[in-house]
Gaussian input, Z-matrix of N, CA and C with variables (Angstrom, degrees):
# hf/3-21g

backbone

0 1
 N
 C     1     B1
 C     2     B2     1     A1
 N     3     B3     2     A2     1     D1
 C     4     B4     3     A3     2     D2
 C     5     B5     4     A4     3     D3
 N     6     B6     5     A5     4     D4
 C     7     B7     6     A6     5     D5
 C     8     B8     7     A7     6     D6
 N     9     B9     8     A8     7     D7
 C    10    B10     9     A9     8     D8
 C    11    B11    10    A10     9     D9
 N    12    B12    11    A11    10    D10
 C    13    B13    12    A12    11    D11
 C    14    B14    13    A13    12    D12
 N    15    B15    14    A14    13    D13
 C    16    B16    15    A15    14    D14
 C    17    B17    16    A16    15    D15
 N    18    B18    17    A17    16    D16
 C    19    B19    18    A18    17    D17
 C    20    B20    19    A19    18    D18
 N    21    B21    20    A20    19    D19
 C    22    B22    21    A21    20    D20
 C    23    B23    22    A22    21    D21
 N    24    B24    23    A23    22    D22
 C    25    B25    24    A24    23    D23
 C    26    B26    25    A25    24    D24
 N    27    B27    26    A26    25    D25
 C    28    B28    27    A27    26    D26
 C    29    B29    28    A28    27    D27
 N    30    B30    29    A29    28    D28
 C    31    B31    30    A30    29    D29
 C    32    B32    31    A31    30    D30
 N    33    B33    32    A32    31    D31
 C    34    B34    33    A33    32    D32
 C    35    B35    34    A34    33    D33
 N    36    B36    35    A35    34    D34
 C    37    B37    36    A36    35    D35
 C    38    B38    37    A37    36    D36
 N    39    B39    38    A38    37    D37
 C    40    B40    39    A39    38    D38
 C    41    B41    40    A40    39    D39
 N    42    B42    41    A41    40    D40
 C    43    B43    42    A42    41    D41
 C    44    B44    43    A43    42    D42
 N    45    B45    44    A44    43    D43
 C    46    B46    45    A45    44    D44
 C    47    B47    46    A46    45    D45
 N    48    B48    47    A47    46    D46
 C    49    B49    48    A48    47    D47
 C    50    B50    49    A49    48    D48
 N    51    B51    50    A50    49    D49
 C    52    B52    51    A51    50    D50
 C    53    B53    52    A52    51    D51
 N    54    B54    53    A53    52    D52
 C    55    B55    54    A54    53    D53
 C    56    B56    55    A55    54    D54
 N    57    B57    56    A56    55    D55
 C    58    B58    57    A57    56    D56
 C    59    B59    58    A58    57    D57
 N    60    B60    59    A59    58    D58
 C    61    B61    60    A60    59    D59
 C    62    B62    61    A61    60    D60
 N    63    B63    62    A62    61    D61
 C    64    B64    63    A63    62    D62
 C    65    B65    64    A64    63    D63
 N    66    B66    65    A65    64    D64
 C    67    B67    66    A66    65    D65
 C    68    B68    67    A67    66    D66
 N    69    B69    68    A68    67    D67
 C    70    B70    69    A69    68    D68
 C    71    B71    70    A70    69    D69
 N    72    B72    71    A71    70    D70
 C    73    B73    72    A72    71    D71
 C    74    B74    73    A73    72    D72
 N    75    B75    74    A74    73    D73
 C    76    B76    75    A75    74    D74
 C    77    B77    76    A76    75    D75
 N    78    B78    77    A77    76    D76
 C    79    B79    78    A78    77    D77
 C    80    B80    79    A79    78    D78
 N    81    B81    80    A80    79    D79
 C    82    B82    81    A81    80    D80
 C    83    B83    82    A82    81    D81
 N    84    B84    83    A83    82    D82
 C    85    B85    84    A84    83    D83
 C    86    B86    85    A85    84    D84
 N    87    B87    86    A86    85    D85
 C    88    B88    87    A87    86    D86
 C    89    B89    88    A88    87    D87
 N    90    B90    89    A89    88    D88
 C    91    B91    90    A90    89    D89
 C    92    B92    91    A91    90    D90
 N    93    B93    92    A92    91    D91
 C    94    B94    93    A93    92    D92
 C    95    B95    94    A94    93    D93
 N    96    B96    95    A95    94    D94
 C    97    B97    96    A96    95    D95
 C    98    B98    97    A97    96    D96
 N    99    B99    98    A98    97    D97
 C   100   B100    99    A99    98    D98
 C   101   B101   100   A100    99    D99
 N   102   B102   101   A101   100   D100
 C   103   B103   102   A102   101   D101
 C   104   B104   103   A103   102   D102
 N   105   B105   104   A104   103   D103
 C   106   B106   105   A105   104   D104
 C   107   B107   106   A106   105   D105
 N   108   B108   107   A107   106   D106
 C   109   B109   108   A108   107   D107
 C   110   B110   109   A109   108   D108
 N   111   B111   110   A110   109   D109
 C   112   B112   111   A111   110   D110
 C   113   B113   112   A112   111   D111
 N   114   B114   113   A113   112   D112
 C   115   B115   114   A114   113   D113
 C   116   B116   115   A115   114   D114
 N   117   B117   116   A116   115   D115
 C   118   B118   117   A117   116   D116
 C   119   B119   118   A118   117   D117
 N   120   B120   119   A119   118   D118
 C   121   B121   120   A120   119   D119
 C   122   B122   121   A121   120   D120
 N   123   B123   122   A122   121   D121
 C   124   B124   123   A123   122   D122
 C   125   B125   124   A124   123   D123
 N   126   B126   125   A125   124   D124
 C   127   B127   126   A126   125   D125
 C   128   B128   127   A127   126   D126
 N   129   B129   128   A128   127   D127
 C   130   B130   129   A129   128   D128
 C   131   B131   130   A130   129   D129
 N   132   B132   131   A131   130   D130
 C   133   B133   132   A132   131   D131
 C   134   B134   133   A133   132   D132
 N   135   B135   134   A134   133   D133
 C   136   B136   135   A135   134   D134
 C   137   B137   136   A136   135   D135
 N   138   B138   137   A137   136   D136
 C   139   B139   138   A138   137   D137
 C   140   B140   139   A139   138   D138
 N   141   B141   140   A140   139   D139
 C   142   B142   141   A141   140   D140
 C   143   B143   142   A142   141   D141
 N   144   B144   143   A143   142   D142
 C   145   B145   144   A144   143   D143
 C   146   B146   145   A145   144   D144
 N   147   B147   146   A146   145   D145
 C   148   B148   147   A147   146   D146
 C   149   B149   148   A148   147   D147
 N   150   B150   149   A149   148   D148
 C   151   B151   150   A150   149   D149
 C   152   B152   151   A151   150   D150
 N   153   B153   152   A152   151   D151
 C   154   B154   153   A153   152   D152
 C   155   B155   154   A154   153   D153
 N   156   B156   155   A155   154   D154
 C   157   B157   156   A156   155   D155
 C   158   B158   157   A157   156   D156
 N   159   B159   158   A158   157   D157
 C   160   B160   159   A159   158   D158
 C   161   B161   160   A160   159   D159
 N   162   B162   161   A161   160   D160
 C   163   B163   162   A162   161   D161
 C   164   B164   163   A163   162   D162
 N   165   B165   164   A164   163   D163
 C   166   B166   165   A165   164   D164
 C   167   B167   166   A166   165   D165
 N   168   B168   167   A167   166   D166
 C   169   B169   168   A168   167   D167
 C   170   B170   169   A169   168   D168
 N   171   B171   170   A170   169   D169
 C   172   B172   171   A171   170   D170
 C   173   B173   172   A172   171   D171
 N   174   B174   173   A173   172   D172
 C   175   B175   174   A174   173   D173
 C   176   B176   175   A175   174   D174
 N   177   B177   176   A176   175   D175
 C   178   B178   177   A177   176   D176
 C   179   B179   178   A178   177   D177
 N   180   B180   179   A179   178   D178
 C   181   B181   180   A180   179   D179
 C   182   B182   181   A181   180   D180
 N   183   B183   182   A182   181   D181
 C   184   B184   183   A183   182   D182
 C   185   B185   184   A184   183   D183
 N   186   B186   185   A185   184   D184
 C   187   B187   186   A186   185   D185
 C   188   B188   187   A187   186   D186
 N   189   B189   188   A188   187   D187
 C   190   B190   189   A189   188   D188
 C   191   B191   190   A190   189   D189
 N   192   B192   191   A191   190   D190
 C   193   B193   192   A192   191   D191
 C   194   B194   193   A193   192   D192
 N   195   B195   194   A194   193   D193
 C   196   B196   195   A195   194   D194
 C   197   B197   196   A196   195   D195
 N   198   B198   197   A197   196   D196
 C   199   B199   198   A198   197   D197
 C   200   B200   199   A199   198   D198
 N   201   B201   200   A200   199   D199
 C   202   B202   201   A201   200   D200
 C   203   B203   202   A202   201   D201
 N   204   B204   203   A203   202   D202
 C   205   B205   204   A204   203   D203
 C   206   B206   205   A205   204   D204
 N   207   B207   206   A206   205   D205
 C   208   B208   207   A207   206   D206
 C   209   B209   208   A208   207   D207
 N   210   B210   209   A209   208   D208
 C   211   B211   210   A210   209   D209
 C   212   B212   211   A211   210   D210
 N   213   B213   212   A212   211   D211
 C   214   B214   213   A213   212   D212
 C   215   B215   214   A214   213   D213
 N   216   B216   215   A215   214   D214
 C   217   B217   216   A216   215   D215
 C   218   B218   217   A217   216   D216
 N   219   B219   218   A218   217   D217
 C   220   B220   219   A219   218   D218
 C   221   B221   220   A220   219   D219
 N   222   B222   221   A221   220   D220
 C   223   B223   222   A222   221   D221
 C   224   B224   223   A223   222   D222
 N   225   B225   224   A224   223   D223
 C   226   B226   225   A225   224   D224
 C   227   B227   226   A226   225   D225
 N   228   B228   227   A227   226   D226
 C   229   B229   228   A228   227   D227
 C   230   B230   229   A229   228   D228
 N   231   B231   230   A230   229   D229
 C   232   B232   231   A231   230   D230
 C   233   B233   232   A232   231   D231
 N   234   B234   233   A233   232   D232
 C   235   B235   234   A234   233   D233
 C   236   B236   235   A235   234   D234
 N   237   B237   236   A236   235   D235
 C   238   B238   237   A237   236   D236
 C   239   B239   238   A238   237   D237
 N   240   B240   239   A239   238   D238
 C   241   B241   240   A240   239   D239
 C   242   B242   241   A241   240   D240
 N   243   B243   242   A242   241   D241
 C   244   B244   243   A243   242   D242
 C   245   B245   244   A244   243   D243
 N   246   B246   245   A245   244   D244
 C   247   B247   246   A246   245   D245
 C   248   B248   247   A247   246   D246
 N   249   B249   248   A248   247   D247
 C   250   B250   249   A249   248   D248
 C   251   B251   250   A250   249   D249
 N   252   B252   251   A251   250   D250
 C   253   B253   252   A252   251   D251
 C   254   B254   253   A253   252   D252
 N   255   B255   254   A254   253   D253
 C   256   B256   255   A255   254   D254
 C   257   B257   256   A256   255   D255
 N   258   B258   257   A257   256   D256
 C   259   B259   258   A258   257   D257
 C   260   B260   259   A259   258   D258
 N   261   B261   260   A260   259   D259
 C   262   B262   261   A261   260   D260
 C   263   B263   262   A262   261   D261
 N   264   B264   263   A263   262   D262
 C   265   B265   264   A264   263   D263
 C   266   B266   265   A265   264   D264
 N   267   B267   266   A266   265   D265
 C   268   B268   267   A267   266   D266
 C   269   B269   268   A268   267   D267
 N   270   B270   269   A269   268   D268
 C   271   B271   270   A270   269   D269
 C   272   B272   271   A271   270   D270
 N   273   B273   272   A272   271   D271
 C   274   B274   273   A273   272   D272
 C   275   B275   274   A274   273   D273
 N   276   B276   275   A275   274   D274
 C   277   B277   276   A276   275   D275
 C   278   B278   277   A277   276   D276
 N   279   B279   278   A278   277   D277
 C   280   B280   279   A279   278   D278
 C   281   B281   280   A280   279   D279
 N   282   B282   281   A281   280   D280
 C   283   B283   282   A282   281   D281
 C   284   B284   283   A283   282   D282
 N   285   B285   284   A284   283   D283
 C   286   B286   285   A285   284   D284
 C   287   B287   286   A286   285   D285
 N   288   B288   287   A287   286   D286
 C   289   B289   288   A288   287   D287
 C   290   B290   289   A289   288   D288
 N   291   B291   290   A290   289   D289
 C   292   B292   291   A291   290   D290
 C   293   B293   292   A292   291   D291
 N   294   B294   293   A293   292   D292
 C   295   B295   294   A294   293   D293
 C   296   B296   295   A295   294   D294
 N   297   B297   296   A296   295   D295
 C   298   B298   297   A297   296   D296
 C   299   B299   298   A298   297   D297
 N   300   B300   299   A299   298   D298
 C   301   B301   300   A300   299   D299
 C   302   B302   301   A301   300   D300
 N   303   B303   302   A302   301   D301
 C   304   B304   303   A303   302   D302
 C   305   B305   304   A304   303   D303
 N   306   B306   305   A305   304   D304
 C   307   B307   306   A306   305   D305
 C   308   B308   307   A307   306   D306
 N   309   B309   308   A308   307   D307
 C   310   B310   309   A309   308   D308
 C   311   B311   310   A310   309   D309
 N   312   B312   311   A311   310   D310
 C   313   B313   312   A312   311   D311
 C   314   B314   313   A313   312   D312
 N   315   B315   314   A314   313   D313
 C   316   B316   315   A315   314   D314
 C   317   B317   316   A316   315   D315
 N   318   B318   317   A317   316   D316
 C   319   B319   318   A318   317   D317
 C   320   B320   319   A319   318   D318
 N   321   B321   320   A320   319   D319
 C   322   B322   321   A321   320   D320
 C   323   B323   322   A322   321   D321
 N   324   B324   323   A323   322   D322
 C   325   B325   324   A324   323   D323
 C   326   B326   325   A325   324   D324

   B1=1.4502
   B2=1.5251
   B3=1.3409
   B4=1.4609
   B5=1.5181
   B6=1.3403
   B7=1.4662
   B8=1.5232
   B9=1.3047
   B10=1.4648
   B11=1.5252
   B12=1.3202
   B13=1.4655
   B14=1.5279
   B15=1.3247
   B16=1.4650
   B17=1.5257
   B18=1.3305
   B19=1.4623
   B20=1.5292
   B21=1.3133
   B22=1.4666
   B23=1.5231
   B24=1.3160
   B25=1.4603
   B26=1.5269
   B27=1.3203
   B28=1.4717
   B29=1.5244
   B30=1.3198
   B31=1.4672
   B32=1.5313
   B33=1.3048
   B34=1.4685
   B35=1.5260
   B36=1.3280
   B37=1.4595
   B38=1.5237
   B39=1.3219
   B40=1.4611
   B41=1.5176
   B42=1.3199
   B43=1.4617
   B44=1.5226
   B45=1.3233
   B46=1.4578
   B47=1.5174
   B48=1.3112
   B49=1.4609
   B50=1.5209
   B51=1.3262
   B52=1.4624
   B53=1.5197
   B54=1.3014
   B55=1.4567
   B56=1.5268
   B57=1.3137
   B58=1.4640
   B59=1.5236
   B60=1.3120
   B61=1.4661
   B62=1.5231
   B63=1.3030
   B64=1.4701
   B65=1.5295
   B66=1.3118
   B67=1.4653
   B68=1.5264
   B69=1.3449
   B70=1.4687
   B71=1.5231
   B72=1.3180
   B73=1.4544
   B74=1.5166
   B75=1.2929
   B76=1.4573
   B77=1.5203
   B78=1.3148
   B79=1.4599
   B80=1.5209
   B81=1.3010
   B82=1.4589
   B83=1.5342
   B84=1.3417
   B85=1.4643
   B86=1.5250
   B87=1.3216
   B88=1.4643
   B89=1.5212
   B90=1.3407
   B91=1.4595
   B92=1.5194
   B93=1.3323
   B94=1.4576
   B95=1.5146
   B96=1.3221
   B97=1.4572
   B98=1.5183
   B99=1.3292
   B100=1.4602
   B101=1.5265
   B102=1.3413
   B103=1.4628
   B104=1.5349
   B105=1.3121
   B106=1.4711
   B107=1.5172
   B108=1.3403
   B109=1.4666
   B110=1.5333
   B111=1.3189
   B112=1.4628
   B113=1.5266
   B114=1.3075
   B115=1.4717
   B116=1.5226
   B117=1.3249
   B118=1.4656
   B119=1.5327
   B120=1.3140
   B121=1.4694
   B122=1.5262
   B123=1.3167
   B124=1.4624
   B125=1.5275
   B126=1.3038
   B127=1.4728
   B128=1.5272
   B129=1.3207
   B130=1.4652
   B131=1.5293
   B132=1.3358
   B133=1.4651
   B134=1.5258
   B135=1.3319
   B136=1.4663
   B137=1.5243
   B138=1.3119
   B139=1.4633
   B140=1.5264
   B141=1.3149
   B142=1.4610
   B143=1.5291
   B144=1.3195
   B145=1.4659
   B146=1.5241
   B147=1.3272
   B148=1.4682
   B149=1.5237
   B150=1.3038
   B151=1.4697
   B152=1.5271
   B153=1.3334
   B154=1.4680
   B155=1.5256
   B156=1.3130
   B157=1.4660
   B158=1.5287
   B159=1.3194
   B160=1.4733
   B161=1.5293
   B162=1.3474
   B163=1.4678
   B164=1.5302
   B165=1.3340
   B166=1.4706
   B167=1.5217
   B168=1.3225
   B169=1.4656
   B170=1.5211
   B171=1.3193
   B172=1.4664
   B173=1.5208
   B174=1.3294
   B175=1.4606
   B176=1.5172
   B177=1.3265
   B178=1.4673
   B179=1.5280
   B180=1.3303
   B181=1.4677
   B182=1.5217
   B183=1.3157
   B184=1.4625
   B185=1.5291
   B186=1.3383
   B187=1.4639
   B188=1.5191
   B189=1.3173
   B190=1.4629
   B191=1.5227
   B192=1.3246
   B193=1.4576
   B194=1.5185
   B195=1.3292
   B196=1.4658
   B197=1.5222
   B198=1.3026
   B199=1.4606
   B200=1.5181
   B201=1.3152
   B202=1.4571
   B203=1.5279
   B204=1.3143
   B205=1.4581
   B206=1.5146
   B207=1.3101
   B208=1.4550
   B209=1.5172
   B210=1.3093
   B211=1.4616
   B212=1.5128
   B213=1.3114
   B214=1.4581
   B215=1.5169
   B216=1.3169
   B217=1.4532
   B218=1.5293
   B219=1.2870
   B220=1.4546
   B221=1.5237
   B222=1.2841
   B223=1.4677
   B224=1.5228
   B225=1.3351
   B226=1.4629
   B227=1.5224
   B228=1.3271
   B229=1.4619
   B230=1.5223
   B231=1.3474
   B232=1.4648
   B233=1.5279
   B234=1.3329
   B235=1.4615
   B236=1.5225
   B237=1.3155
   B238=1.4604
   B239=1.5174
   B240=1.3349
   B241=1.4580
   B242=1.5213
   B243=1.3214
   B244=1.4672
   B245=1.5239
   B246=1.3078
   B247=1.4547
   B248=1.5205
   B249=1.3118
   B250=1.4627
   B251=1.5221
   B252=1.3028
   B253=1.4650
   B254=1.5197
   B255=1.3335
   B256=1.4666
   B257=1.5230
   B258=1.3214
   B259=1.4541
   B260=1.5230
   B261=1.3119
   B262=1.4624
   B263=1.5224
   B264=1.3319
   B265=1.4612
   B266=1.5299
   B267=1.3227
   B268=1.4651
   B269=1.5242
   B270=1.3321
   B271=1.4625
   B272=1.5309
   B273=1.3159
   B274=1.4643
   B275=1.5270
   B276=1.3202
   B277=1.4651
   B278=1.5252
   B279=1.3243
   B280=1.4701
   B281=1.5274
   B282=1.3082
   B283=1.4614
   B284=1.5242
   B285=1.3358
   B286=1.4654
   B287=1.5265
   B288=1.3318
   B289=1.4629
   B290=1.5238
   B291=1.3191
   B292=1.4622
   B293=1.5270
   B294=1.3128
   B295=1.4653
   B296=1.5230
   B297=1.3245
   B298=1.4677
   B299=1.5236
   B300=1.3006
   B301=1.4703
   B302=1.5328
   B303=1.3093
   B304=1.4684
   B305=1.5293
   B306=1.3266
   B307=1.4669
   B308=1.5210
   B309=1.3286
   B310=1.4674
   B311=1.5226
   B312=1.3143
   B313=1.4673
   B314=1.5280
   B315=1.3119
   B316=1.4547
   B317=1.5089
   B318=1.3163
   B319=1.4606
   B320=1.5247
   B321=1.3172
   B322=1.4654
   B323=1.5216
   B324=1.3235
   B325=1.4706
   B326=1.5210
   A1=111.65
   A2=117.46
   A3=119.28
   A4=111.25
   A5=116.72
   A6=119.28
   A7=111.69
   A8=117.45
   A9=120.14
   A10=109.82
   A11=117.17
   A12=120.98
   A13=110.47
   A14=116.61
   A15=121.12
   A16=110.34
   A17=116.76
   A18=121.20
   A19=110.77
   A20=116.95
   A21=120.91
   A22=110.63
   A23=117.29
   A24=121.37
   A25=111.05
   A26=116.85
   A27=120.46
   A28=110.98
   A29=116.98
   A30=121.41
   A31=110.26
   A32=116.21
   A33=120.08
   A34=112.27
   A35=116.67
   A36=121.03
   A37=113.74
   A38=117.31
   A39=121.41
   A40=108.84
   A41=115.67
   A42=121.37
   A43=111.20
   A44=115.05
   A45=121.21
   A46=114.33
   A47=117.24
   A48=120.29
   A49=110.49
   A50=115.56
   A51=122.01
   A52=108.39
   A53=115.33
   A54=120.52
   A55=109.85
   A56=116.71
   A57=121.36
   A58=108.33
   A59=115.72
   A60=123.08
   A61=106.04
   A62=116.39
   A63=121.40
   A64=113.04
   A65=117.28
   A66=121.16
   A67=108.65
   A68=116.40
   A69=118.68
   A70=111.64
   A71=114.38
   A72=119.98
   A73=109.39
   A74=115.85
   A75=123.40
   A76=111.16
   A77=118.15
   A78=122.12
   A79=113.40
   A80=118.00
   A81=124.40
   A82=109.34
   A83=116.74
   A84=121.05
   A85=108.60
   A86=116.39
   A87=122.17
   A88=108.90
   A89=115.48
   A90=119.40
   A91=110.75
   A92=114.55
   A93=121.94
   A94=108.62
   A95=115.75
   A96=120.13
   A97=105.50
   A98=117.02
   A99=122.76
   A100=108.66
   A101=118.01
   A102=120.58
   A103=111.68
   A104=115.56
   A105=121.33
   A106=113.52
   A107=116.66
   A108=119.74
   A109=112.39
   A110=117.58
   A111=120.44
   A112=113.25
   A113=117.46
   A114=121.09
   A115=113.79
   A116=117.93
   A117=119.85
   A118=112.45
   A119=117.24
   A120=121.01
   A121=110.92
   A122=114.98
   A123=119.18
   A124=107.88
   A125=116.48
   A126=120.61
   A127=111.25
   A128=116.82
   A129=120.88
   A130=111.10
   A131=117.35
   A132=120.85
   A133=111.21
   A134=116.01
   A135=119.96
   A136=110.61
   A137=117.27
   A138=120.70
   A139=110.80
   A140=117.03
   A141=120.58
   A142=110.60
   A143=117.16
   A144=121.48
   A145=112.01
   A146=117.82
   A147=120.97
   A148=112.64
   A149=117.76
   A150=121.84
   A151=111.62
   A152=116.95
   A153=121.31
   A154=113.53
   A155=118.39
   A156=121.03
   A157=112.76
   A158=118.86
   A159=120.55
   A160=112.00
   A161=119.69
   A162=118.40
   A163=113.11
   A164=116.99
   A165=119.87
   A166=111.03
   A167=116.48
   A168=119.98
   A169=110.50
   A170=117.46
   A171=120.01
   A172=110.54
   A173=117.23
   A174=120.66
   A175=111.99
   A176=116.65
   A177=120.65
   A178=111.46
   A179=117.20
   A180=119.74
   A181=110.32
   A182=116.78
   A183=120.07
   A184=110.39
   A185=117.68
   A186=120.15
   A187=110.97
   A188=116.88
   A189=121.39
   A190=111.48
   A191=116.21
   A192=120.44
   A193=113.06
   A194=116.70
   A195=119.46
   A196=113.31
   A197=117.54
   A198=121.01
   A199=109.51
   A200=114.97
   A201=119.29
   A202=107.76
   A203=114.51
   A204=121.63
   A205=107.12
   A206=116.58
   A207=120.20
   A208=112.30
   A209=114.56
   A210=120.78
   A211=107.82
   A212=115.30
   A213=120.06
   A214=109.19
   A215=117.77
   A216=120.85
   A217=108.11
   A218=116.06
   A219=119.18
   A220=106.02
   A221=118.32
   A222=119.59
   A223=113.32
   A224=118.65
   A225=121.64
   A226=113.77
   A227=117.37
   A228=120.43
   A229=110.93
   A230=116.18
   A231=119.66
   A232=111.20
   A233=115.83
   A234=121.54
   A235=111.38
   A236=115.29
   A237=121.75
   A238=107.85
   A239=114.63
   A240=119.31
   A241=109.06
   A242=114.34
   A243=120.85
   A244=107.00
   A245=115.68
   A246=122.19
   A247=108.90
   A248=115.19
   A249=121.14
   A250=106.80
   A251=116.33
   A252=121.10
   A253=107.88
   A254=115.34
   A255=119.10
   A256=112.23
   A257=116.85
   A258=122.09
   A259=108.12
   A260=117.08
   A261=120.62
   A262=113.16
   A263=117.67
   A264=120.52
   A265=112.34
   A266=118.03
   A267=121.46
   A268=109.15
   A269=115.03
   A270=120.98
   A271=110.17
   A272=116.09
   A273=120.22
   A274=110.39
   A275=116.62
   A276=120.43
   A277=111.07
   A278=117.26
   A279=120.68
   A280=110.54
   A281=116.14
   A282=120.46
   A283=111.14
   A284=116.64
   A285=120.18
   A286=110.47
   A287=116.34
   A288=120.48
   A289=110.48
   A290=117.33
   A291=121.09
   A292=110.95
   A293=116.96
   A294=121.01
   A295=110.27
   A296=116.62
   A297=121.01
   A298=111.32
   A299=117.83
   A300=122.20
   A301=110.68
   A302=116.38
   A303=119.71
   A304=110.23
   A305=117.17
   A306=120.31
   A307=110.38
   A308=116.88
   A309=120.73
   A310=111.79
   A311=116.55
   A312=120.60
   A313=111.06
   A314=116.91
   A315=120.07
   A316=117.99
   A317=118.10
   A318=119.27
   A319=113.62
   A320=117.50
   A321=120.36
   A322=113.94
   A323=117.89
   A324=119.62
   A325=110.81
   D1=-31.05
   D2=-179.30
   D3=-63.61
   D4=-39.74
   D5=179.79
   D6=-68.24
   D7=-35.32
   D8=176.57
   D9=-64.14
   D10=-42.24
   D11=177.47
   D12=-65.60
   D13=-40.95
   D14=177.74
   D15=-59.39
   D16=-50.29
   D17=-178.10
   D18=-63.32
   D19=-44.45
   D20=179.46
   D21=-59.19
   D22=-45.06
   D23=178.94
   D24=-62.17
   D25=-43.21
   D26=179.06
   D27=-62.63
   D28=-44.51
   D29=179.92
   D30=-61.32
   D31=-45.12
   D32=-178.24
   D33=-64.15
   D34=-23.33
   D35=-176.21
   D36=-111.06
   D37=16.05
   D38=178.87
   D39=-116.81
   D40=126.42
   D41=-178.12
   D42=-56.90
   D43=135.11
   D44=177.00
   D45=99.33
   D46=-15.51
   D47=-179.63
   D48=-98.41
   D49=143.51
   D50=174.85
   D51=-135.81
   D52=137.03
   D53=177.62
   D54=-78.63
   D55=140.20
   D56=172.71
   D57=-78.57
   D58=-45.20
   D59=175.53
   D60=-117.11
   D61=118.43
   D62=-172.51
   D63=-58.31
   D64=-40.29
   D65=-179.12
   D66=-123.05
   D67=87.45
   D68=-177.55
   D69=-64.05
   D70=150.55
   D71=178.31
   D72=-103.69
   D73=139.56
   D74=175.93
   D75=61.16
   D76=-128.21
   D77=-170.83
   D78=-107.20
   D79=5.61
   D80=-172.91
   D81=-100.25
   D82=111.03
   D83=-176.25
   D84=-117.92
   D85=121.08
   D86=-178.06
   D87=-112.78
   D88=129.77
   D89=-175.12
   D90=-154.44
   D91=161.29
   D92=171.95
   D93=-112.07
   D94=150.41
   D95=161.89
   D96=-106.97
   D97=127.47
   D98=-176.73
   D99=-108.95
   D100=108.39
   D101=178.10
   D102=-59.29
   D103=158.10
   D104=-176.49
   D105=-50.46
   D106=-46.12
   D107=-172.85
   D108=-65.86
   D109=-19.84
   D110=-179.11
   D111=-90.65
   D112=-16.16
   D113=-170.49
   D114=-65.27
   D115=-27.09
   D116=-178.72
   D117=-97.27
   D118=2.07
   D119=179.62
   D120=-73.86
   D121=160.64
   D122=171.82
   D123=-62.36
   D124=157.38
   D125=-179.40
   D126=-57.18
   D127=-41.94
   D128=-178.91
   D129=-63.44
   D130=-47.02
   D131=-179.91
   D132=-66.96
   D133=-38.97
   D134=179.08
   D135=-62.83
   D136=-45.96
   D137=-179.55
   D138=-62.02
   D139=-37.70
   D140=178.21
   D141=-65.19
   D142=-44.45
   D143=-179.10
   D144=-70.33
   D145=-31.15
   D146=-178.87
   D147=-63.09
   D148=-22.34
   D149=-179.39
   D150=-51.78
   D151=-34.07
   D152=-174.10
   D153=-95.45
   D154=-11.58
   D155=-170.85
   D156=-73.34
   D157=-53.77
   D158=-177.75
   D159=-57.65
   D160=-43.58
   D161=177.94
   D162=-61.71
   D163=-38.00
   D164=178.94
   D165=-66.34
   D166=-44.05
   D167=179.80
   D168=-64.59
   D169=-45.43
   D170=179.54
   D171=-60.62
   D172=-42.46
   D173=178.63
   D174=-58.61
   D175=-43.56
   D176=178.67
   D177=-66.05
   D178=-39.81
   D179=178.58
   D180=-63.36
   D181=-39.60
   D182=179.71
   D183=-68.73
   D184=-39.33
   D185=176.42
   D186=-62.19
   D187=-40.44
   D188=178.61
   D189=-72.27
   D190=-23.72
   D191=-178.11
   D192=75.09
   D193=26.96
   D194=-174.75
   D195=-93.53
   D196=-52.74
   D197=-177.82
   D198=-148.37
   D199=167.10
   D200=175.00
   D201=-141.66
   D202=115.73
   D203=179.08
   D204=-124.30
   D205=135.27
   D206=179.93
   D207=-74.31
   D208=158.05
   D209=172.61
   D210=-139.71
   D211=160.21
   D212=178.34
   D213=-167.06
   D214=155.05
   D215=169.72
   D216=-95.42
   D217=172.06
   D218=162.57
   D219=-128.12
   D220=-176.80
   D221=-173.33
   D222=-70.24
   D223=-9.34
   D224=-178.38
   D225=-114.18
   D226=-19.31
   D227=-169.58
   D228=-132.89
   D229=152.77
   D230=178.47
   D231=-72.27
   D232=172.10
   D233=179.60
   D234=-45.91
   D235=134.70
   D236=175.55
   D237=-138.75
   D238=155.71
   D239=175.26
   D240=-73.47
   D241=144.16
   D242=177.99
   D243=-130.90
   D244=102.81
   D245=-178.12
   D246=-101.19
   D247=126.03
   D248=175.82
   D249=-114.17
   D250=117.04
   D251=-177.78
   D252=-99.13
   D253=97.65
   D254=-179.10
   D255=-134.02
   D256=15.56
   D257=179.44
   D258=-108.35
   D259=120.46
   D260=-177.05
   D261=-68.89
   D262=-13.02
   D263=179.13
   D264=-82.07
   D265=-12.18
   D266=179.58
   D267=-68.63
   D268=138.22
   D269=179.34
   D270=-117.44
   D271=168.89
   D272=174.32
   D273=-60.12
   D274=-36.40
   D275=178.56
   D276=-62.77
   D277=-38.08
   D278=176.35
   D279=-61.46
   D280=-43.21
   D281=-179.07
   D282=-68.64
   D283=-38.99
   D284=175.74
   D285=-61.49
   D286=-40.97
   D287=177.87
   D288=-61.35
   D289=-44.57
   D290=179.84
   D291=-59.70
   D292=-45.76
   D293=179.28
   D294=-58.83
   D295=-46.72
   D296=-179.52
   D297=-66.91
   D298=-40.69
   D299=-179.33
   D300=-61.55
   D301=-43.65
   D302=178.47
   D303=-62.86
   D304=-42.36
   D305=177.71
   D306=-62.46
   D307=-48.64
   D308=-177.56
   D309=-56.96
   D310=-39.93
   D311=-178.95
   D312=-79.56
   D313=-40.66
   D314=-168.04
   D315=-93.89
   D316=-14.14
   D317=-170.39
   D318=-57.47
   D319=-36.60
   D320=-176.43
   D321=-106.72
   D322=13.30
   D323=178.47
   D324=-68.12

C-alpha cells in the first residue's frame, strides 16, 4: 500500500498527469498522461483526444522493452492507464522510471 500511495502522490504532483479516480482504493491506480498540446483544449476535446494517447504510449514502451502498463476505457471515460502495484519487488525507483518514461514518450504526442 505504501508504494501505491507513493505513486499516487507523485502522479498528482507531476505536470501532465491527471487522476481518473482522485482517491484510488487499494493497489489499483488509474490515470491519464496528457501531452502538452492537449492541456489547453476544452475538457470535451481533451477527453476525445486522450482516447489515443495511452495506446500509443504503451506501444512505444513495449517497442523499447522498458515497461508494460495496462490501459482501458470505461463506458464514461477514454483510455486511461491502470497500474496495479502487487509485486513486492517493485521499488520507488521503478515507479519514478515509469513516470519519466511515460513523459518522455508522451510529451509531444
